[in-house]
N, CA, C and O of each residue as an XYZ file, in Angstrom:
344
protein
N     141.796    -96.181    112.139
C     142.938    -96.002    113.012
C     142.714    -96.797    114.291
O     141.589    -96.902    114.778
N     143.763    -97.341    114.816
C     143.702    -98.114    116.047
C     144.404    -97.340    117.152
O     145.508    -96.834    116.953
N     143.780    -97.248    118.297
C     144.384    -96.583    119.441
C     144.947    -97.658    120.352
O     144.198    -98.305    121.083
N     146.265    -97.857    120.315
C     146.843    -98.987    121.035
C     146.853    -98.853    122.556
O     146.872    -99.865    123.255
N     146.839    -97.629    123.083
C     146.996    -97.513    124.531
C     145.887    -96.718    125.194
O     145.177    -97.244    126.050
N     145.731    -95.479    124.819
C     144.722    -94.648    125.476
C     144.244    -93.575    124.517
O     144.832    -93.351    123.459
N     143.164    -92.918    124.909
C     142.621    -91.812    124.131
C     142.094    -90.773    125.108
O     141.368    -91.108    126.044
N     142.453    -89.528    124.897
C     141.982    -88.465    125.779
C     140.491    -88.226    125.643
O     139.811    -87.906    126.617
N     139.986    -88.385    124.418
C     138.568    -88.187    124.126
C     138.060    -89.368    123.323
O     138.765    -89.896    122.463
N     136.836    -89.777    123.607
C     136.157    -90.823    122.855
C     134.772    -90.308    122.496
O     134.091    -89.712    123.331
N     134.360    -90.533    121.267
C     133.000    -90.224    120.836
C     132.176    -91.497    120.944
O     132.638    -92.572    120.561
N     130.956    -91.382    121.466
C     130.073    -92.520    121.659
C     128.751    -92.229    120.956
O     128.043    -91.285    121.306
N     128.431    -93.052    119.961
C     127.209    -92.850    119.177
C     126.455    -94.161    119.054
O     127.040    -95.236    119.179
N     125.159    -94.070    118.810
C     124.376    -95.276    118.616
C     124.773    -95.954    117.315
O     124.984    -95.305    116.290
N     124.868    -97.251    117.380
C     125.142    -98.023    116.182
C     123.857    -98.509    115.544
O     123.890    -99.233    114.549
N     122.727    -98.117    116.108
C     121.437    -98.572    115.625
C     120.818    -97.622    114.609
O     119.948    -98.019    113.834
N     121.257    -96.385    114.610
C     120.803    -95.394    113.642
C     122.046    -94.666    113.159
O     122.613    -93.840    113.874
N     122.463    -94.978    111.946
C     123.769    -94.551    111.463
C     123.971    -93.045    111.296
O     125.124    -92.621    111.370
N     122.952    -92.188    111.076
C     123.250    -90.770    110.818
C     124.058    -90.083    111.918
O     124.954    -89.296    111.613
N     123.765    -90.362    113.186
C     124.519    -89.721    114.275
C     125.987    -90.122    114.228
O     126.872    -89.272    114.330
N     126.242    -91.408    114.075
C     127.625    -91.886    114.019
C     128.335    -91.311    112.796
O     129.476    -90.856    112.886
N     127.662    -91.337    111.672
C     128.257    -90.823    110.441
C     128.558    -89.333    110.547
O     129.616    -88.879    110.112
N     127.642    -88.580    111.117
C     127.830    -87.133    111.257
C     128.940    -86.775    112.238
O     129.516    -85.691    112.146
N     129.249    -87.671    113.177
C     130.274    -87.361    114.180
C     131.693    -87.689    113.714
O     132.661    -87.330    114.385
N     131.823    -88.360    112.586
C     133.153    -88.749    112.096
C     134.089    -87.547    111.923
O     135.234    -87.623    112.369
N     133.656    -86.431    111.293
C     134.589    -85.300    111.153
C     135.072    -84.746    112.497
O     136.248    -84.415    112.647
N     134.165    -84.647    113.470
C     134.568    -84.125    114.784
C     135.539    -85.079    115.470
O     136.542    -84.648    116.038
N     135.242    -86.369    115.417
C     136.149    -87.351    116.021
C     137.509    -87.308    115.328
O     138.547    -87.395    115.983
N     137.500    -87.176    114.011
C     138.759    -87.093    113.273
C     139.554    -85.851    113.633
O     140.775    -85.907    113.783
N     138.862    -84.732    113.770
C     139.528    -83.485    114.154
C     140.162    -83.608    115.535
O     141.249    -83.084    115.777
N     139.470    -84.307    116.444
C     139.990    -84.507    117.801
C     140.942    -85.693    117.899
O     141.452    -85.997    118.977
N     141.186    -86.373    116.756
C     142.002    -87.593    116.751
C     141.495    -88.571    117.815
O     142.260    -89.140    118.594
N     140.165    -88.739    117.810
C     139.507    -89.556    118.817
C     138.790    -90.732    118.172
O     138.275    -90.607    117.061
N     138.750    -91.867    118.849
C     137.985    -92.990    118.320
C     136.482    -92.746    118.463
O     136.034    -92.022    119.352
N     135.726    -93.363    117.575
C     134.272    -93.349    117.630
C     133.825    -94.762    117.983
O     134.059    -95.703    117.225
N     133.183    -94.903    119.134
C     132.694    -96.202    119.579
C     131.181    -96.237    119.441
O     130.509    -95.213    119.572
N     130.658    -97.415    119.177
C     129.218    -97.576    118.993
C     128.578    -98.219    120.211
O     129.161    -99.084    120.864
N     127.355    -97.769    120.500
C     126.589    -98.284    121.621
C     125.155    -98.497    121.181
O     124.810    -98.265    120.022
N     124.336    -98.931    122.091
C     122.891    -99.007    121.866
C     122.240    -97.857    122.613
O     122.888    -97.189    123.419
N     120.985    -97.627    122.353
C     120.289    -96.502    122.961
C     120.203    -96.624    124.481
O     120.398    -95.638    125.191
N     119.915    -97.812    124.981
C     119.678    -97.946    126.409
C     120.675    -98.788    127.169
O     120.521    -98.988    128.374
N     121.702    -99.288    126.489
C     122.682   -100.125    127.186
C     124.022   -100.080    126.454
O     124.101    -99.685    125.291
N     125.051   -100.486    127.149
C     126.416   -100.448    126.622
C     126.872   -101.871    126.270
O     126.971   -102.721    127.154
N     127.152   -102.136    124.976
C     127.642   -103.465    124.591
C     128.966   -103.788    125.283
O     129.763   -102.894    125.567
N     129.188   -105.055    125.545
C     130.402   -105.494    126.239
C     131.668   -105.065    125.500
O     132.641   -104.661    126.137
N     131.673   -105.144    124.185
C     132.864   -104.768    123.414
C     133.173   -103.282    123.569
O     134.338   -102.894    123.658
N     132.134   -102.454    123.600
C     132.330   -101.017    123.780
C     132.814   -100.718    125.193
O     133.711    -99.897    125.383
N     132.229   -101.378    126.178
C     132.668   -101.203    127.568
C     134.129   -101.595    127.720
O     134.879   -100.926    128.431
N     134.541   -102.669    127.064
C     135.940   -103.113    127.142
C     136.870   -102.069    126.541
O     137.948   -101.814    127.076
N     136.458   -101.466    125.435
C     137.306   -100.438    124.820
C     137.375    -99.184    125.687
O     138.438    -98.571    125.795
N     136.268    -98.795    126.301
C     136.301    -97.648    127.217
C     137.218    -97.930    128.397
O     137.969    -97.050    128.820
N     137.169    -99.140    128.932
C     138.067    -99.516    130.029
C     139.522    -99.471    129.575
O     140.396    -99.012    130.310
N     139.772    -99.947    128.367
C     141.140    -99.994    127.849
C     141.675    -98.603    127.530
O     142.830    -98.299    127.829
N     140.845    -97.758    126.928
C     141.292    -96.442    126.481
C     141.356    -95.415    127.611
O     142.120    -94.454    127.524
N     140.564    -95.605    128.670
C     140.548    -94.688    129.816
C     140.457    -93.218    129.391
O     141.315    -92.421    129.769
N     139.431    -92.846    128.611
C     139.334    -91.456    128.157
C     139.024    -90.496    129.293
O     138.357    -90.850    130.265
N     139.521    -89.274    129.150
C     139.189    -88.224    130.106
C     137.832    -87.624    129.773
O     137.120    -87.152    130.659
N     137.473    -87.643    128.474
C     136.224    -87.056    128.005
C     135.510    -88.050    127.106
O     136.125    -88.643    126.219
N     134.215    -88.236    127.331
C     133.374    -89.040    126.446
C     132.305    -88.110    125.887
O     131.496    -87.558    126.633
N     132.310    -87.943    124.571
C     131.342    -87.093    123.897
C     130.186    -87.980    123.445
O     130.369    -88.878    122.624
N     129.000    -87.726    123.985
C     127.812    -88.483    123.614
C     127.188    -87.795    122.403
O     126.850    -86.612    122.450
N     127.040    -88.553    121.322
C     126.538    -87.992    120.066
C     125.040    -88.267    119.957
O     124.601    -89.406    120.114
N     124.260    -87.222    119.686
C     122.846    -87.392    119.406
C     121.905    -87.147    120.568
O     120.689    -87.230    120.394
N     122.423    -86.851    121.735
C     121.559    -86.559    122.867
C     120.917    -87.803    123.468
O     121.147    -88.914    122.990
N     120.110    -87.622    124.518
C     119.540    -88.754    125.251
C     118.532    -89.575    124.445
O     118.285    -90.733    124.782
N     117.955    -89.015    123.410
C     117.041    -89.803    122.577
C     117.805    -90.853    121.777
O     117.264    -91.910    121.451
N     119.055    -90.560    121.465
C     119.889    -91.501    120.712
C     120.695    -92.403    121.639
O     120.806    -93.604    121.393
N     121.256    -91.835    122.703
C     122.048    -92.588    123.679
C     121.600    -92.118    125.063
O     121.888    -90.991    125.466
N     120.905    -92.977    125.775
C     120.373    -92.591    127.080
C     121.490    -92.469    128.108
O     122.602    -92.957    127.906
N     121.170    -91.815    129.202
C     122.136    -91.677    130.296
C     122.541    -93.036    130.858
O     123.674    -93.197    131.313
N     121.635    -94.020    130.835
C     121.921    -95.343    131.364
C     122.918    -96.114    130.497
O     123.574    -97.030    130.992
N     123.045    -95.757    129.202
C     123.901    -96.522    128.296
C     125.369    -96.468    128.750
O     126.101    -97.386    128.379
N     125.897    -95.438    129.555
C     127.291    -95.519    129.946
C     127.513    -96.490    131.072
O     128.650    -96.884    131.332
N     126.348    -96.930    131.820
C     126.498    -97.768    133.015
C     125.682    -99.058    132.971
O     125.827    -99.881    133.875
N     124.820    -99.277    131.951
C     123.971   -100.467    131.872
C     124.500   -101.409    130.801
O     124.443   -101.081    129.615
N     125.010   -102.566    131.188
C     125.476   -103.515    130.172
C     124.296   -104.098    129.399
O     123.218   -104.301    129.958
N     124.505   -104.362    128.125
C     123.468   -104.981    127.299
C     123.324   -106.450    127.691
O     124.300   -107.197    127.755
N     122.102   -106.832    127.945
C     121.765   -108.217    128.232
C     120.478   -108.523    127.484
O     119.952   -107.655    126.787
N     119.975   -109.706    127.611
C     118.715   -110.068    126.970
C     117.575   -109.193    127.491
O     116.581   -108.992    126.792
N     117.710   -108.673    128.713
C     116.663   -107.860    129.305
C     116.887   -106.366    129.112
O     116.155   -105.552    129.674
N     117.901   -105.998    128.314
C     118.204   -104.584    128.104
C     117.057   -103.912    127.372
O     116.380   -104.546    126.562
N     116.829   -102.624    127.650
C     115.722   -101.925    127.004
C     115.923   -101.828    125.494
O     117.039   -101.637    125.012
N     114.836   -101.960    124.770
C     114.886   -101.854    123.317
C     114.824   -100.390    122.909
O     114.393    -99.536    123.683
N     115.253   -100.112    121.704
C     115.190    -98.761    121.161
C     113.745    -98.491    120.752
O     113.149    -99.290    120.030
N     113.171    -97.367    121.207
C     111.794    -97.073    120.825
C     111.682    -96.792    119.337
O     112.622    -96.312    118.703
N     110.494    -97.108    118.786
C     110.207    -96.779    117.393
C     110.720    -97.768    116.475
O     110.556    -97.629    115.263
């Protein structure tokens, strides 16, 4: 599904380890919310652009800080971005 204008809620899960994203699909579907992918320690430009475009009131972080760190909502991914441990 494509959200052409805005979304009240957005789910944000790591795209580096699929179980969290996969497990959040039913909840996102129930909330009629998009599921966006991020990295553990930084926010990809494409995801940041969608968050800017959708202007959600609520962002549900899936998997806790071990999967998506607190910095990932404010740190853009660059060559110097932190790698995922393990």
